[in-house]
Backbone of each chain as nested JSON, in Angstrom:
{
  "chains": [
    {"id": "A", "residues": [
      {"number": 1, "name": "MET", "atoms": {"N": [3.679, -8.575, 12.161], "CA": [2.869, -7.558, 11.758], "C": [3.981, -6.219, 12.056]}},
      {"number": 2, "name": "PHE", "atoms": {"N": [3.528, -5.268, 11.151], "CA": [4.171, -3.884, 11.252], "C": [3.295, -2.584, 11.352]}},
      {"number": 3, "name": "PHE", "atoms": {"N": [4.037, -1.638, 11.758], "CA": [3.351, -0.302, 11.64], "C": [3.436, 0.454, 10.212]}},
      {"number": 4, "name": "ALA", "atoms": {"N": [2.449, 1.111, 9.908], "CA": [2.528, 1.87, 8.718], "C": [1.554, 2.941, 8.703]}},
      {"number": 5, "name": "LYS", "atoms": {"N": [1.9, 4.091, 8.002], "CA": [0.85, 5.238, 7.732], "C": [0.325, 5.231, 6.524]}},
      {"number": 6, "name": "VAL", "atoms": {"N": [-0.814, 5.155, 6.403], "CA": [-1.478, 5.306, 4.984], "C": [-1.297, 6.537, 4.317]}},
      {"number": 7, "name": "ILE", "atoms": {"N": [-0.409, 6.706, 3.152], "CA": [-0.434, 8.006, 2.514], "C": [-0.808, 8.107, 1.267]}},
      {"number": 8, "name": "GLY", "atoms": {"N": [-1.636, 7.239, 0.66], "CA": [-2.249, 7.376, -0.573], "C": [-3.014, 6.2, -1.188]}},
      {"number": 9, "name": "THR", "atoms": {"N": [-3.502, 6.303, -2.319], "CA": [-4.196, 5.244, -2.977], "C": [-3.879, 5.009, -4.291]}},
      {"number": 10, "name": "VAL", "atoms": {"N": [-3.841, 3.637, -4.812], "CA": [-3.408, 3.415, -6.053], "C": [-4.565, 2.998, -6.869]}},
      {"number": 11, "name": "TRP", "atoms": {"N": [-4.816, 3.42, -8.127], "CA": [-5.902, 3.065, -8.985], "C": [-5.417, 2.231, -10.064]}},
      {"number": 12, "name": "ALA", "atoms": {"N": [-5.981, 0.992, -10.245], "CA": [-5.603, 0.209, -11.365], "C": [-6.688, -0.358, -11.941]}},
      {"number": 13, "name": "THR", "atoms": {"N": [-6.966, -0.188, -13.149], "CA": [-8.332, -0.999, -13.716], "C": [-8.098, -2.349, -14.332]}},
      {"number": 14, "name": "ARG", "atoms": {"N": [-6.759, -2.385, -14.953], "CA": [-6.321, -3.533, -15.567], "C": [-5.515, -4.259, -14.657]}},
      {"number": 15, "name": "LYS", "atoms": {"N": [-6.125, -5.354, -14.008], "CA": [-5.282, -5.995, -12.843], "C": [-5.809, -7.403, -12.705]}},
      {"number": 16, "name": "ASP", "atoms": {"N": [-5.073, -8.461, -12.214], "CA": [-5.278, -9.849, -12.001], "C": [-6.827, -9.939, -11.349]}},
      {"number": 17, "name": "GLU", "atoms": {"N": [-7.426, -11.006, -11.812], "CA": [-8.757, -11.25, -11.361], "C": [-8.855, -11.19, -9.83]}},
      {"number": 18, "name": "GLY", "atoms": {"N": [-7.788, -11.862, -9.267], "CA": [-7.87, -12.021, -7.755], "C": [-8.031, -10.856, -7.136]}},
      {"number": 19, "name": "LEU", "atoms": {"N": [-7.535, -9.528, -7.739], "CA": [-7.585, -8.354, -6.965], "C": [-8.784, -7.568, -7.302]}},
      {"number": 20, "name": "GLN", "atoms": {"N": [-9.966, -7.921, -7.977], "CA": [-10.895, -7.296, -8.13], "C": [-11.699, -6.95, -6.818]}},
      {"number": 21, "name": "ASN", "atoms": {"N": [-12.219, -5.709, -6.833], "CA": [-12.886, -5.25, -5.48], "C": [-11.952, -4.976, -4.368]}},
      {"number": 22, "name": "PHE", "atoms": {"N": [-10.72, -4.988, -4.624], "CA": [-9.837, -4.656, -3.169], "C": [-9.456, -3.287, -3.402]}},
      {"number": 23, "name": "LYS", "atoms": {"N": [-9.317, -2.605, -2.334], "CA": [-8.788, -1.293, -2.336], "C": [-6.978, -1.301, -2.048]}},
      {"number": 24, "name": "LEU", "atoms": {"N": [-6.417, -0.733, -3.118], "CA": [-4.803, -0.755, -2.723], "C": [-4.445, 0.492, -2.351]}},
      {"number": 25, "name": "GLN", "atoms": {"N": [-3.947, 0.595, -1.125], "CA": [-3.424, 1.596, -0.376], "C": [-1.749, 1.679, -0.221]}},
      {"number": 26, "name": "PHE", "atoms": {"N": [-1.5, 3.017, -0.627], "CA": [0.17, 3.289, -0.272], "C": [0.453, 3.392, 1.02]}},
      {"number": 27, "name": "ILE", "atoms": {"N": [1.341, 2.548, 1.755], "CA": [1.648, 2.712, 2.874], "C": [3.091, 3.081, 3.221]}},
      {"number": 28, "name": "GLN", "atoms": {"N": [3.615, 3.831, 4.209], "CA": [4.86, 3.977, 4.668], "C": [5.299, 3.409, 5.959]}},
      {"number": 29, "name": "PRO", "atoms": {"N": [6.135, 2.238, 5.943], "CA": [6.331, 1.59, 7.208], "C": [6.786, 2.711, 8.402]}},
      {"number": 30, "name": "LEU", "atoms": {"N": [6.457, 2.269, 9.467], "CA": [6.891, 3.104, 10.593], "C": [7.524, 2.326, 11.845]}},
      {"number": 31, "name": "ASN", "atoms": {"N": [8.259, 2.871, 12.658], "CA": [8.506, 2.071, 13.911], "C": [7.676, 2.583, 14.907]}},
      {"number": 32, "name": "SER", "atoms": {"N": [8.125, 2.052, 16.26], "CA": [7.074, 2.077, 17.205], "C": [6.914, 3.457, 17.579]}},
      {"number": 33, "name": "ALA", "atoms": {"N": [7.946, 4.471, 17.231], "CA": [7.885, 5.848, 17.521], "C": [7.116, 6.635, 16.413]}},
      {"number": 34, "name": "ARG", "atoms": {"N": [6.642, 5.903, 15.594], "CA": [6.034, 6.465, 14.281], "C": [7.02, 7.356, 13.324]}},
      {"number": 35, "name": "GLU", "atoms": {"N": [8.085, 6.852, 13.473], "CA": [9.123, 7.316, 12.327], "C": [9.217, 6.549, 11.196]}},
      {"number": 36, "name": "HIS", "atoms": {"N": [9.4, 6.982, 10.051], "CA": [9.268, 6.515, 8.863], "C": [10.566, 5.461, 8.824]}},
      {"number": 37, "name": "VAL", "atoms": {"N": [10.524, 4.347, 8.466], "CA": [11.419, 3.308, 8.034], "C": [11.241, 2.581, 6.518]}},
      {"number": 38, "name": "GLY", "atoms": {"N": [12.319, 2.726, 5.825], "CA": [12.265, 2.124, 4.462], "C": [11.442, 2.825, 3.591]}},
      {"number": 39, "name": "ASP", "atoms": {"N": [11.092, 2.182, 2.204], "CA": [10.286, 2.733, 1.367], "C": [8.857, 2.72, 1.407]}},
      {"number": 40, "name": "PRO", "atoms": {"N": [8.086, 3.344, 0.942], "CA": [6.522, 3.045, 0.809], "C": [6.414, 1.775, 0.001]}},
      {"number": 41, "name": "ILE", "atoms": {"N": [5.137, 1.019, 0.363], "CA": [4.821, -0.264, -0.329], "C": [3.391, 0.015, -0.536]}},
      {"number": 42, "name": "VAL", "atoms": {"N": [2.765, -0.789, -1.345], "CA": [1.28, -1.142, -1.635], "C": [0.864, -2.253, -0.714]}},
      {"number": 43, "name": "ALA", "atoms": {"N": [-0.254, -2.015, -0.159], "CA": [-0.976, -2.977, 0.346], "C": [-2.434, -2.85, 0.12]}},
      {"number": 44, "name": "VAL", "atoms": {"N": [-3.037, -4.188, 0.231], "CA": [-4.551, -4.271, 0.266], "C": [-4.974, -4.145, 1.324]}},
      {"number": 45, "name": "ASP", "atoms": {"N": [-6.173, -3.078, 1.518], "CA": [-6.829, -2.723, 2.674], "C": [-7.997, -3.514, 2.749]}},
      {"number": 46, "name": "THR", "atoms": {"N": [-8.052, -4.191, 3.997], "CA": [-8.994, -5.165, 4.389], "C": [-10.155, -4.406, 5.471]}},
      {"number": 47, "name": "VAL", "atoms": {"N": [-9.791, -3.425, 6.029], "CA": [-10.525, -2.675, 6.972], "C": [-10.873, -1.341, 6.836]}},
      {"number": 48, "name": "GLY", "atoms": {"N": [-10.761, -0.774, 5.611], "CA": [-11.336, 0.528, 5.394], "C": [-10.581, 1.512, 6.039]}},
      {"number": 49, "name": "ALA", "atoms": {"N": [-9.159, 1.671, 6.048], "CA": [-8.45, 2.389, 6.345], "C": [-8.22, 3.923, 5.529]}},
      {"number": 50, "name": "GLY", "atoms": {"N": [-8.022, 4.99, 5.988], "CA": [-8.193, 6.14, 5.333], "C": [-6.615, 6.721, 5.394]}},
      {"number": 51, "name": "VAL", "atoms": {"N": [-6.419, 7.743, 4.413], "CA": [-5.293, 8.443, 4.224], "C": [-4.943, 9.216, 5.584]}},
      {"number": 52, "name": "GLY", "atoms": {"N": [-3.469, 9.024, 6.12], "CA": [-3.28, 9.611, 7.665], "C": [-3.359, 8.866, 8.574]}},
      {"number": 53, "name": "GLU", "atoms": {"N": [-4.064, 7.675, 8.549], "CA": [-4.332, 6.848, 9.653], "C": [-3.395, 5.813, 9.901]}},
      {"number": 54, "name": "THR", "atoms": {"N": [-2.786, 5.513, 10.939], "CA": [-1.867, 4.454, 11.345], "C": [-2.445, 3.023, 11.453]}},
      {"number": 55, "name": "VAL", "atoms": {"N": [-1.77, 2.085, 10.609], "CA": [-2.459, 0.872, 10.582], "C": [-1.396, -0.202, 10.837]}},
      {"number": 56, "name": "LEU", "atoms": {"N": [-1.952, -1.531, 11.017], "CA": [-1.202, -2.734, 11.308], "C": [-1.071, -3.372, 9.949]}},
      {"number": 57, "name": "PHE", "atoms": {"N": [-0.002, -3.82, 9.293], "CA": [-0.163, -4.7, 8.014], "C": [0.771, -5.87, 8.317]}},
      {"number": 58, "name": "ILE", "atoms": {"N": [0.495, -6.953, 7.486], "CA": [1.111, -8.238, 7.433], "C": [1.59, -8.247, 5.944]}},
      {"number": 59, "name": "THR", "atoms": {"N": [2.653, -8.99, 5.908], "CA": [3.48, -9.217, 4.661], "C": [3.582, -10.781, 4.367]}},
      {"number": 60, "name": "ALA", "atoms": {"N": [3.979, -10.951, 3.047], "CA": [4.189, -12.295, 2.455], "C": [2.989, -13.039, 2.207]}},
      {"number": 61, "name": "ARG", "atoms": {"N": [3.135, -14.29, 2.062], "CA": [2.074, -15.305, 1.636], "C": [0.862, -15.077, 2.781]}},
      {"number": 62, "name": "GLU", "atoms": {"N": [1.207, -14.789, 3.996], "CA": [0.15, -14.772, 5.007], "C": [-0.848, -13.514, 4.687]}},
      {"number": 63, "name": "ALA", "atoms": {"N": [-0.507, -12.474, 3.838], "CA": [-1.277, -11.644, 3.629], "C": [-2.634, -11.783, 2.875]}},
      {"number": 64, "name": "THR", "atoms": {"N": [-2.591, -13.032, 2.019], "CA": [-3.83, -13.405, 1.447], "C": [-4.776, -13.999, 2.433]}},
      {"number": 65, "name": "ILE", "atoms": {"N": [-4.479, -14.439, 3.492], "CA": [-5.402, -15.149, 4.356], "C": [-6.749, -14.361, 4.772]}},
      {"number": 66, "name": "PRO", "atoms": {"N": [-6.451, -12.95, 4.943], "CA": [-7.754, -12.222, 5.273], "C": [-8.578, -11.997, 4.075]}},
      {"number": 67, "name": "LEU", "atoms": {"N": [-8.345, -12.234, 2.8], "CA": [-8.879, -12.034, 1.659], "C": [-10.146, -12.958, 1.483]}},
      {"number": 68, "name": "PRO", "atoms": {"N": [-11.387, -12.585, 0.968], "CA": [-12.462, -13.577, 0.846], "C": [-12.269, -14.1, -0.721]}},
      {"number": 69, "name": "VAL", "atoms": {"N": [-10.999, -14.533, -1.004], "CA": [-10.905, -15.273, -2.324], "C": [-9.976, -16.346, -1.905]}},
      {"number": 70, "name": "GLU", "atoms": {"N": [-9.926, -17.294, -3.006], "CA": [-8.973, -18.434, -2.871], "C": [-7.478, -17.986, -3.22]}},
      {"number": 71, "name": "MET", "atoms": {"N": [-7.39, -17.299, -4.167], "CA": [-6.267, -16.956, -4.765], "C": [-5.849, -15.633, -5.047]}},
      {"number": 72, "name": "ALA", "atoms": {"N": [-5.104, -14.993, -4.646], "CA": [-4.761, -13.478, -5.182], "C": [-3.373, -13.066, -4.857]}},
      {"number": 73, "name": "PRO", "atoms": {"N": [-2.853, -12.466, -5.871], "CA": [-1.294, -12.026, -5.862], "C": [-1.149, -10.93, -4.859]}},
      {"number": 74, "name": "VAL", "atoms": {"N": [-1.341, -10.935, -3.656], "CA": [-0.963, -10.232, -2.621], "C": [0.079, -10.432, -1.717]}},
      {"number": 75, "name": "ASP", "atoms": {"N": [1.187, -9.8, -1.545], "CA": [2.07, -9.756, -0.524], "C": [2.066, -8.778, 0.652]}},
      {"number": 76, "name": "ALA", "atoms": {"N": [1.199, -8.018, 0.857], "CA": [1.038, -7.196, 1.862], "C": [-0.616, -6.692, 2.147]}},
      {"number": 77, "name": "SER", "atoms": {"N": [-0.859, -6.8, 3.265], "CA": [-2.454, -6.441, 3.663], "C": [-2.457, -5.622, 5.109]}},
      {"number": 78, "name": "ILE", "atoms": {"N": [-3.498, -4.808, 5.085], "CA": [-3.482, -3.681, 6.001], "C": [-4.845, -4.654, 6.831]}},
      {"number": 79, "name": "ILE", "atoms": {"N": [-4.45, -5.085, 8.209], "CA": [-5.42, -5.671, 8.911], "C": [-5.978, -5.044, 10.159]}},
      {"number": 80, "name": "GLY", "atoms": {"N": [-5.429, -3.823, 10.547], "CA": [-6.133, -3.126, 11.636], "C": [-5.702, -1.794, 11.61]}},
      {"number": 81, "name": "ILE", "atoms": {"N": [-6.536, -1.005, 12.184], "CA": [-6.395, 0.451, 12.275], "C": [-5.912, 0.755, 13.815]}},
      {"number": 82, "name": "VAL", "atoms": {"N": [-4.75, 1.281, 13.947], "CA": [-3.9, 1.563, 15.196], "C": [-4.677, 2.793, 15.964]}},
      {"number": 83, "name": "ASP", "atoms": {"N": [-5.241, 2.472, 17.343], "CA": [-5.844, 3.59, 18.111], "C": [-4.516, 4.151, 18.691]}},
      {"number": 84, "name": "ARG", "atoms": {"N": [-3.75, 3.578, 19.589], "CA": [-2.569, 3.922, 20.419], "C": [-1.665, 2.916, 20.43]}},
      {"number": 85, "name": "ILE", "atoms": {"N": [-0.379, 3.535, 20.472], "CA": [0.757, 2.674, 20.685], "C": [1.354, 3.067, 22.142]}},
      {"number": 86, "name": "ASP", "atoms": {"N": [1.511, 2.129, 22.998], "CA": [2.173, 2.372, 24.405], "C": [3.356, 1.807, 24.339]}},
      {"number": 87, "name": "VAL", "atoms": {"N": [4.468, 2.511, 24.563], "CA": [5.679, 1.754, 24.5], "C": [6.455, 2.3, 25.86]}},
      {"number": 88, "name": "ALA", "atoms": {"N": [6.924, 1.321, 26.594], "CA": [7.526, 1.533, 28.093], "C": [8.902, 2.204, 27.506]}},
      {"number": 89, "name": "LYS", "atoms": {"N": [9.293, 3.135, 28.524], "CA": [10.922, 3.558, 28.206], "C": [11.672, 2.844, 29.187]}},
      {"number": 90, "name": "ASN", "atoms": {"N": [12.919, 3.036, 28.732], "CA": [13.962, 2.48, 29.607], "C": [13.904, 0.806, 29.804]}},
      {"number": 91, "name": "VAL", "atoms": {"N": [13.333, 0.238, 28.818], "CA": [13.221, -1.25, 28.991], "C": [14.235, -1.803, 28.043]}}
    ]},
    {"id": "B", "residues": [
      {"number": 1, "name": "MET", "atoms": {"N": [3.362, -5.298, -1.795], "CA": [3.467, -5.047, -3.455], "C": [4.54, -3.675, -3.486]}},
      {"number": 2, "name": "PHE", "atoms": {"N": [5.186, -3.532, -4.628], "CA": [5.491, -2.256, -4.871], "C": [5.577, -1.79, -6.24]}},
      {"number": 3, "name": "LEU", "atoms": {"N": [5.569, -0.389, -6.446], "CA": [5.252, 0.341, -7.676], "C": [6.539, 0.16, -8.532]}},
      {"number": 4, "name": "GLY", "atoms": {"N": [6.394, -0.146, -9.781], "CA": [7.687, -0.257, -10.775], "C": [7.217, 0.357, -12.087]}},
      {"number": 5, "name": "LYS", "atoms": {"N": [8.37, 0.512, -12.89], "CA": [8.099, 0.915, -14.266], "C": [8.546, -0.224, -15.17]}},
      {"number": 6, "name": "VAL", "atoms": {"N": [8.116, -0.537, -16.11], "CA": [8.424, -1.51, -17.039], "C": [9.406, -0.834, -18.035]}},
      {"number": 7, "name": "VAL", "atoms": {"N": [10.769, -1.453, -18.006], "CA": [11.721, -0.902, -18.915], "C": [12.23, -1.642, -19.904]}},
      {"number": 8, "name": "GLY", "atoms": {"N": [11.822, -2.853, -19.867], "CA": [12.47, -3.949, -21.111], "C": [11.982, -5.084, -20.941]}},
      {"number": 9, "name": "THR", "atoms": {"N": [12.342, -5.994, -21.756], "CA": [11.861, -7.404, -21.895], "C": [12.928, -8.37, -21.81]}},
      {"number": 10, "name": "VAL", "atoms": {"N": [12.875, -9.466, -21.349], "CA": [13.944, -10.517, -21.134], "C": [13.594, -11.607, -22.234]}},
      {"number": 11, "name": "TRP", "atoms": {"N": [14.383, -11.972, -22.841], "CA": [14.008, -13.198, -23.783], "C": [15.063, -14.312, -23.382]}},
      {"number": 12, "name": "ALA", "atoms": {"N": [14.47, -15.555, -23.11], "CA": [15.214, -16.797, -22.457], "C": [14.394, -17.844, -23.254]}},
      {"number": 13, "name": "THR", "atoms": {"N": [15.207, -18.458, -24.074], "CA": [14.699, -19.688, -25.127], "C": [14.829, -20.83, -24.0]}},
      {"number": 14, "name": "ARG", "atoms": {"N": [15.985, -21.112, -23.533], "CA": [16.334, -22.195, -22.602], "C": [15.96, -22.178, -21.355]}},
      {"number": 15, "name": "LYS", "atoms": {"N": [14.868, -22.429, -20.772], "CA": [14.33, -22.159, -19.449], "C": [13.566, -23.334, -18.889]}},
      {"number": 16, "name": "ASP", "atoms": {"N": [13.14, -23.217, -17.634], "CA": [12.371, -24.485, -17.197], "C": [11.052, -24.39, -17.805]}},
      {"number": 17, "name": "GLU", "atoms": {"N": [10.807, -25.76, -18.191], "CA": [9.555, -25.735, -19.045], "C": [8.109, -25.435, -18.418]}},
      {"number": 18, "name": "GLU", "atoms": {"N": [8.041, -25.109, -17.237], "CA": [7.005, -24.673, -16.465], "C": [6.912, -23.06, -16.897]}},
      {"number": 19, "name": "LEU", "atoms": {"N": [7.883, -22.622, -17.433], "CA": [8.059, -21.071, -17.788], "C": [7.727, -20.875, -19.193]}},
      {"number": 20, "name": "VAL", "atoms": {"N": [7.46, -21.839, -19.906], "CA": [7.192, -21.704, -21.476], "C": [6.029, -20.919, -21.661]}},
      {"number": 21, "name": "GLY", "atoms": {"N": [5.901, -19.786, -22.274], "CA": [4.863, -19.023, -22.862], "C": [4.694, -17.889, -21.874]}},
      {"number": 22, "name": "MET", "atoms": {"N": [5.639, -17.706, -20.863], "CA": [5.418, -16.446, -20.058], "C": [6.389, -15.192, -20.704]}},
      {"number": 23, "name": "LYS", "atoms": {"N": [5.945, -14.15, -20.108], "CA": [6.809, -12.974, -20.755], "C": [7.518, -12.257, -19.508]}},
      {"number": 24, "name": "PHE", "atoms": {"N": [8.7, -12.183, -19.789], "CA": [9.433, -11.711, -18.495], "C": [9.725, -10.238, -18.808]}},
      {"number": 25, "name": "GLN", "atoms": {"N": [9.497, -9.299, -17.697], "CA": [9.739, -7.825, -18.071], "C": [10.638, -7.359, -17.06]}},
      {"number": 26, "name": "ILE", "atoms": {"N": [11.6, -6.39, -17.343], "CA": [12.393, -5.864, -16.484], "C": [11.701, -4.608, -15.741]}},
      {"number": 27, "name": "VAL", "atoms": {"N": [11.557, -4.558, -14.629], "CA": [10.696, -3.437, -13.859], "C": [11.761, -2.906, -12.742]}},
      {"number": 28, "name": "LYS", "atoms": {"N": [11.85, -1.687, -13.048], "CA": [12.625, -0.696, -12.076], "C": [11.776, -0.026, -11.099]}},
      {"number": 29, "name": "HIS", "atoms": {"N": [12.195, -0.168, -9.856], "CA": [11.461, 0.418, -8.814], "C": [11.206, 1.86, -9.034]}},
      {"number": 30, "name": "VAL", "atoms": {"N": [10.116, 2.67, -8.744], "CA": [9.908, 3.996, -8.955], "C": [9.552, 4.534, -7.448]}},
      {"number": 31, "name": "GLY", "atoms": {"N": [9.799, 5.82, -7.365], "CA": [9.139, 6.639, -6.215], "C": [7.919, 7.072, -6.44]}},
      {"number": 32, "name": "LEU", "atoms": {"N": [7.319, 7.659, -5.489], "CA": [5.92, 8.321, -5.535], "C": [5.648, 9.438, -6.713]}},
      {"number": 33, "name": "ASP", "atoms": {"N": [6.841, 9.925, -7.034], "CA": [6.681, 10.951, -8.057], "C": [7.252, 10.321, -9.459]}},
      {"number": 34, "name": "TYR", "atoms": {"N": [7.256, 8.906, -9.384], "CA": [7.275, 8.278, -10.833], "C": [8.874, 8.265, -11.129]}},
      {"number": 35, "name": "THR", "atoms": {"N": [9.79, 8.764, -10.528], "CA": [10.935, 8.742, -10.726], "C": [11.671, 7.522, -10.671]}},
      {"number": 36, "name": "THR", "atoms": {"N": [12.598, 6.741, -11.46], "CA": [12.951, 5.364, -11.342], "C": [14.012, 5.223, -10.647]}},
      {"number": 37, "name": "LYS", "atoms": {"N": [14.389, 4.394, -9.781], "CA": [15.599, 3.911, -9.094], "C": [16.439, 3.11, -9.76]}},
      {"number": 38, "name": "GLU", "atoms": {"N": [17.728, 3.024, -9.416], "CA": [18.38, 1.933, -10.147], "C": [18.225, 0.357, -9.963]}},
      {"number": 39, "name": "THR", "atoms": {"N": [17.399, 0.127, -8.958], "CA": [17.269, -1.399, -8.629], "C": [16.062, -1.699, -9.665]}},
      {"number": 40, "name": "PHE", "atoms": {"N": [16.08, -3.07, -9.676], "CA": [15.23, -3.605, -10.753], "C": [14.845, -5.119, -10.42]}},
      {"number": 41, "name": "VAL", "atoms": {"N": [13.703, -5.603, -10.891], "CA": [13.493, -7.116, -10.771], "C": [12.972, -7.575, -12.245]}},
      {"number": 42, "name": "VAL", "atoms": {"N": [13.078, -8.861, -12.334], "CA": [12.678, -9.432, -13.521], "C": [11.25, -10.248, -12.85]}},
      {"number": 43, "name": "ALA", "atoms": {"N": [10.054, -9.824, -13.589], "CA": [8.876, -10.273, -13.138], "C": [8.02, -10.831, -14.443]}},
      {"number": 44, "name": "VAL", "atoms": {"N": [7.253, -11.877, -14.157], "CA": [6.438, -12.447, -14.977], "C": [5.152, -11.546, -15.035]}},
      {"number": 45, "name": "ASP", "atoms": {"N": [4.782, -11.249, -16.595], "CA": [3.72, -10.287, -16.859], "C": [2.494, -11.072, -17.053]}},
      {"number": 46, "name": "THR", "atoms": {"N": [1.536, -10.965, -16.209], "CA": [0.141, -11.369, -16.409], "C": [-0.96, -10.529, -16.814]}},
      {"number": 47, "name": "VAL", "atoms": {"N": [-0.528, -9.255, -16.993], "CA": [-1.641, -8.317, -17.536], "C": [-1.245, -7.557, -18.7]}},
      {"number": 48, "name": "GLN", "atoms": {"N": [-0.488, -7.928, -19.655], "CA": [0.086, -7.374, -20.966], "C": [0.535, -6.097, -20.609]}},
      {"number": 49, "name": "ALA", "atoms": {"N": [1.37, -5.794, -19.842], "CA": [1.906, -4.297, -19.599], "C": [3.027, -4.064, -20.625]}},
      {"number": 50, "name": "GLY", "atoms": {"N": [3.19, -2.877, -20.965], "CA": [4.108, -2.83, -21.988], "C": [5.231, -1.797, -21.429]}},
      {"number": 51, "name": "VAL", "atoms": {"N": [6.37, -1.702, -22.189], "CA": [7.24, -0.901, -21.843], "C": [6.824, 0.559, -21.549]}},
      {"number": 52, "name": "GLY", "atoms": {"N": [7.21, 1.219, -20.496], "CA": [6.903, 2.515, -19.861], "C": [5.502, 2.585, -19.137]}},
      {"number": 53, "name": "ASP", "atoms": {"N": [4.888, 1.354, -18.854], "CA": [3.819, 1.308, -17.999], "C": [4.235, 1.231, -16.574]}},
      {"number": 54, "name": "VAL", "atoms": {"N": [3.677, 2.055, -15.831], "CA": [3.699, 1.854, -14.189], "C": [2.953, 0.77, -13.777]}},
      {"number": 55, "name": "VAL", "atoms": {"N": [3.382, 0.018, -13.015], "CA": [2.937, -1.292, -12.506], "C": [3.081, -1.622, -11.27]}},
      {"number": 56, "name": "LEU", "atoms": {"N": [2.147, -2.692, -10.72], "CA": [2.457, -3.031, -9.08], "C": [3.143, -4.601, -9.524]}},
      {"number": 57, "name": "VAL", "atoms": {"N": [4.041, -4.787, -8.632], "CA": [4.699, -6.069, -8.782], "C": [4.334, -6.717, -7.477]}},
      {"number": 58, "name": "CYS", "atoms": {"N": [4.0, -7.937, -7.299], "CA": [3.943, -8.705, -6.201], "C": [5.105, -9.738, -5.927]}},
      {"number": 59, "name": "SER", "atoms": {"N": [5.713, -10.001, -5.007], "CA": [7.013, -10.76, -4.864], "C": [7.01, -11.712, -3.731]}},
      {"number": 60, "name": "GLY", "atoms": {"N": [7.816, -12.751, -3.909], "CA": [7.712, -13.699, -2.684], "C": [6.965, -15.079, -3.17]}},
      {"number": 61, "name": "SER", "atoms": {"N": [6.399, -15.773, -2.263], "CA": [5.709, -17.024, -2.675], "C": [4.036, -16.37, -3.066]}},
      {"number": 62, "name": "SER", "atoms": {"N": [3.642, -15.094, -2.723], "CA": [2.482, -14.789, -3.136], "C": [2.534, -14.509, -4.646]}},
      {"number": 63, "name": "ALA", "atoms": {"N": [3.589, -14.583, -5.295], "CA": [3.596, -14.373, -6.927], "C": [3.277, -15.602, -7.26]}},
      {"number": 64, "name": "ARG", "atoms": {"N": [2.929, -16.438, -6.713], "CA": [2.48, -17.682, -7.408], "C": [0.917, -17.81, -7.405]}},
      {"number": 65, "name": "GLN", "atoms": {"N": [0.325, -16.758, -6.813], "CA": [-1.228, -16.852, -6.475], "C": [-2.091, -16.01, -7.7]}},
      {"number": 66, "name": "THR", "atoms": {"N": [-1.516, -16.416, -9.007], "CA": [-2.234, -16.034, -10.087], "C": [-2.417, -17.427, -10.871]}},
      {"number": 67, "name": "VAL", "atoms": {"N": [-3.551, -17.04, -11.758], "CA": [-3.842, -18.405, -12.521], "C": [-2.515, -18.765, -13.472]}},
      {"number": 68, "name": "MET", "atoms": {"N": [-1.844, -17.81, -13.806], "CA": [-0.888, -18.069, -14.967], "C": [0.15, -18.566, -14.107]}},
      {"number": 69, "name": "THR", "atoms": {"N": [0.689, -18.329, -12.891], "CA": [2.009, -18.757, -12.175], "C": [1.829, -19.302, -10.982]}},
      {"number": 70, "name": "LYS", "atoms": {"N": [0.483, -20.209, -10.843], "CA": [0.356, -21.195, -10.004], "C": [1.067, -22.582, -9.931]}},
      {"number": 71, "name": "ASN", "atoms": {"N": [1.883, -22.53, -8.893], "CA": [2.925, -23.924, -8.713], "C": [4.017, -23.6, -9.889]}},
      {"number": 72, "name": "LYS", "atoms": {"N": [4.3, -22.514, -10.469], "CA": [5.378, -22.35, -11.067], "C": [6.516, -21.611, -10.472]}},
      {"number": 73, "name": "PRO", "atoms": {"N": [7.782, -21.792, -11.067], "CA": [8.874, -21.184, -10.433], "C": [8.928, -19.863, -10.6]}},
      {"number": 74, "name": "VAL", "atoms": {"N": [8.441, -19.103, -10.059], "CA": [8.291, -17.49, -10.18], "C": [8.149, -16.848, -8.691]}},
      {"number": 75, "name": "ASP", "atoms": {"N": [8.845, -15.815, -8.707], "CA": [8.847, -15.143, -7.368], "C": [8.675, -13.411, -7.309]}},
      {"number": 76, "name": "ALA", "atoms": {"N": [8.217, -13.143, -8.824], "CA": [7.701, -11.692, -8.923], "C": [6.854, -11.802, -9.991]}},
      {"number": 77, "name": "VAL", "atoms": {"N": [5.898, -10.953, -9.986], "CA": [4.557, -10.985, -10.912], "C": [4.268, -9.532, -10.964]}},
      {"number": 78, "name": "ILE", "atoms": {"N": [3.809, -9.167, -12.332], "CA": [3.219, -7.846, -12.498], "C": [1.656, -8.324, -12.591]}},
      {"number": 79, "name": "MET", "atoms": {"N": [0.923, -7.815, -11.711], "CA": [-0.393, -8.279, -11.571], "C": [-1.366, -6.934, -11.486]}},
      {"number": 80, "name": "ALA", "atoms": {"N": [-0.72, -5.826, -12.121], "CA": [-1.895, -4.624, -12.105], "C": [-1.114, -3.398, -12.888]}},
      {"number": 81, "name": "VAL", "atoms": {"N": [-1.827, -2.924, -13.742], "CA": [-1.201, -1.699, -14.441], "C": [-2.014, -0.252, -13.736]}},
      {"number": 82, "name": "VAL", "atoms": {"N": [-1.099, 0.65, -13.103], "CA": [-1.38, 1.468, -12.504], "C": [-2.012, 2.762, -13.235]}},
      {"number": 83, "name": "ASP", "atoms": {"N": [-3.173, 3.157, -13.041], "CA": [-3.936, 4.232, -13.722], "C": [-3.553, 5.484, -13.081]}},
      {"number": 84, "name": "LYS", "atoms": {"N": [-3.43, 5.707, -11.876], "CA": [-3.513, 7.078, -11.136], "C": [-3.007, 6.647, -9.493]}},
      {"number": 85, "name": "LEU", "atoms": {"N": [-2.318, 7.587, -9.037], "CA": [-1.914, 7.57, -7.667], "C": [-2.597, 8.737, -6.944]}},
      {"number": 86, "name": "ASP", "atoms": {"N": [-3.238, 8.679, -5.868], "CA": [-3.586, 9.883, -5.01], "C": [-2.734, 9.678, -3.807]}},
      {"number": 87, "name": "VAL", "atoms": {"N": [-1.609, 10.716, -3.638], "CA": [-1.02, 10.794, -2.552], "C": [-0.963, 11.994, -1.761]}},
      {"number": 88, "name": "GLY", "atoms": {"N": [-1.347, 11.773, -0.497], "CA": [-1.646, 13.165, 0.515], "C": [-0.209, 13.787, 0.611]}},
      {"number": 89, "name": "ASP", "atoms": {"N": [-0.259, 14.701, 1.517], "CA": [1.015, 15.584, 1.669], "C": [1.435, 14.957, 2.761]}}
    ]}
  ]
}
């Protein structure tokens, strides 16, 4: 699982039937200090996250597990909204 | 998933028999302002996207999770045509 910040929403009418009813969010991956890491990706939102929120997301085939459908072409899902990150210093 | 722009089509007559009937598109990565990058992937098109369309591409084993690509030797699939992006500051 990784951290990311929700930076936008993607609208797509013509899409695979496995993606109907899912919200697609643009997310910018972050490190534990909430600094940007790599390029933004698109993820299915399963928790109702909003733009600006820090979220937890999963990637690869596991990303379809939280979805209420048998088959969906999804390789990234938002599975939690982060309230707080505690990181010990000097460890 | 990542955002891409369809820039071309790949034609291949001799290919795995599981791939017969599929359309292969060349998809360049694009940034949030729709500018294309130099990197690209070849992806199976399941939504009849055309050259110039901005699309979403799913990669890895998740690319086999469509009706058209189930259990096929495919690791990148175009599964949505993007209408609009709302991006915050």
